Steps between C-alpha positions, in 0.01 A plus 500: 500500500617836407568713817471828326172419345376363840610830673337717234169305538518547872558872464199517266288323748614726785415807283161361408417416862609857602272654240218282612549609859502862401182462290324323783582790740354741258164308457204503737186312564190567710324250715158583635233379739146583411629835381537611867866424530765537237858388526765598246820299471786510261615212290724374789201470733579799709201702612524850385154632583192430711162655465206437731149658432346645808200273480734206552574615844259389768633512857260230606616275226884509468519140374314611186765751425773254578350240259467770225868589546595135481309437190641824324845394594462153366360624177777747441762240599359238249513775219857584600593128475337485161712795382813313631417170322426692178816698527723185549320262277740530199819469698497118497661488853368238731299646788402811316 
């Protein structure tokens, strides 16, 4: 096996991976729960914003708000995961 060729392929793969990471950081997804809670995440799955409509807040039913937050976070996380899978699909690297 040609070492120079292998090294060049590794450098190309590293460059492609860095570009993918940069692109994921620039993208965002929104997860929502009944339109009352919205969570925004970047392509890496980091929460960048959280919006709660006033009608979602009931001091006598905190569990409902907790459930809405959980659903919105899970929704946004699933979308961020899908972005990551789409971005790495063409790399042909096991585990990506």
